[in-house]
N, C-alpha and C positions, 0 to 999 in steps of 0.2 A: 392531246394522244387518247385514243380509244383503251382501254382497255387489252383489248384482242389484240392491235397494234402495238401493245408493252408488251405482250406474251412473246406474239411472233417474232416480234425482234431480237426479242433473249434467245425462244428457240434457234432464229438460225444462224446465232456466235458460234452455237457449237457444232463439232464439227462434219464433215459429210450432210450437214445439214442446210439444203439451200429454201431460198424463200415461200417458194410452194407448197412443201413438205413441212413449216416451220407452222406456214397455216391449215395444213390439213392436223397435225397432231393438236394447237389448239383450236377448233372446232372441234377433236376427236372428245375433249378434256371433257370441254363445255357439256357432249351429250349425256359426260358420265354422270352417277351423285356425288353430290358435294360432297361426300365425305369418303370418295377417291383421290379427289382433290386435294381437299384438304391432305388424305395419307404421303400423298407425292410430296409435297410443300414439306409436311415434315420429314421424310427419308429425306430429304435436298439438303435444311437448315439440318442434320444430326449427324449429316456427310461433313459437310464444312466445319461445324460443330470439335467433333470427334477425331477424324482423319488427319495424321501428320506426315512428316518424312520418317522415317526410322532414326534415330542418332547414331547408328554405326554406317547403314549402306544406302539406304532418302529411301526406299524401298515403299511403297503410301501406309500405313499402319494405324493403327487404335491406341496403339502401347507404345514404348520409351522403345524396345525394339522388336521390330518387323519378327514374323514364326521362322518365319528363316535362318533367324541371326539366333532363335534360342535356340533351334535344333542343334542338338549334342550329333547327331546324327553325319551335317552334313560336314561337308572336308573345310577349314577353315583357311587351309591353305592354299584353297582352289580358290579363285575370286572373279568373276564371270564381270564385268562393265557394257552396262544396254544406254542407249539413251533414255530412254522413258519407264517407270515402272510400267506401263502394260508390256513390253517385250520379257517382262520375268515370265508371264504369262503362257508367251508363247511357249518359251525354251523348257515348263516345266511340263508342258503339255508332250513334251517329245519322251519327256519320260527318261533322258542320258542322262543328264550332265548332280551331280550332287554336291556338290562345292555350294557355296556363297554368292551372293552379288553387290557392284557396285551404282547405282543408277547418278551415272550425269546429271539430269535434269533436262536435256535438248541434247544440241550439237553445235560446233561454231557454224557460226552464220555472220560474218563483219558485214554483210551487206542490210540482213534484220536485226544488226545490232551486238547482238550474240560472242560476247568475246570472250575467253578463258576463265573469268573473273564470275561470268555470269553460271557457271556449271561448278558440279563439285571435282575436279577436276585435286583443285589443292590435296584437298579432304582424302582424296581418292592413293593420294602419293602421300600424304600424312599416318595413312591406315594400313598402306605397303613397308614404309618404316619402321610402326611399331607393331606390329605382325608377324606373327613367323608366314609371310607367304609367299610360296615355292612356285606360282604359278595366274599371271594377267592373264582372262583370255578377253579379246577385245573384240567382242558382238555389233558393233554397233552398224549401222544402214550400209548399206552398199550402195550412196550417194556419194555424190560433190565433197558436199559437209560432212556426212558422211567419214570415209576416209580421210579426208582433209582434220578429223577429230578423231581419228585412229593412227594417225600421224602424227598428232600433238604428245597425248597419254603417253604415247611408248617414248617420245623423245625426254616429257618431264621422268618416265619411269627406267630410262638409261641408267643414270648415275646410281639408281639401286642394286643395280647388276641380280634384276629379277629374271626369269622366263617371260617373255611375253609375249602371246602370240595371239592367231587372229582367223575371226574363223571363218573356213575356206567357207570358197562360193561359187556358182556356176549354176549347168542346168537341172532346170526342179526333176522330180522323180515325174514319170509321165509324161515331159517334156517332148516335142518334137525339133531337133536340130531345126528342122527349114523354121520353122520360125524364130528362132534363138538370135539375139542382134547377136552382134561379131565383138563386141566387149567380153558376153557371159560366156563365149563359145571361144575365150580369150581364157579368161578367169577361170574357168572349166578344163585350159588342155594343163594351165599352170599349178592346178593345185591336183593332178591328176598324184592315183598313189596306186601301187601292185595291186595284182589282184592275185 
């Protein structure tokens, strides 16, 4: 295998990058000055060496605790459970949530061999037991696996007698009813609220 094939194969492993895009990226990098490729390689190496899961919430960080866990202005009694660290960015961009997070590291998927032991569910239960947590918000994706994960986590937390809520699901702002699927419309109707 050539160096071009090696890099193309590695880039094609990234989510959302197919073989053609990977090849296009490889040729783009070859057209750049060698220093740019070295900076990219150094950034990737630094990323893999320095970034690790937060010891408390499993968000990605270069420190022992992530910036959210260290922030005294965040409400430590309110934990939002997400599948991946990237989900935190989406919630933070909304600017409404001022609690803390817990990253599961994926979602239950028996067909893919992902079981509760592969996720940080046990650590979440321990955290809720040991800390003064009043509410856990389950913000897993509204997929079959995400729903199964939320239900499993809820059952694990039930003996602790804390409030466990699920993010609302339904129609997006600017969406048309005409194009929404039946499940989305049903979720929107069941999660309705008074005006």
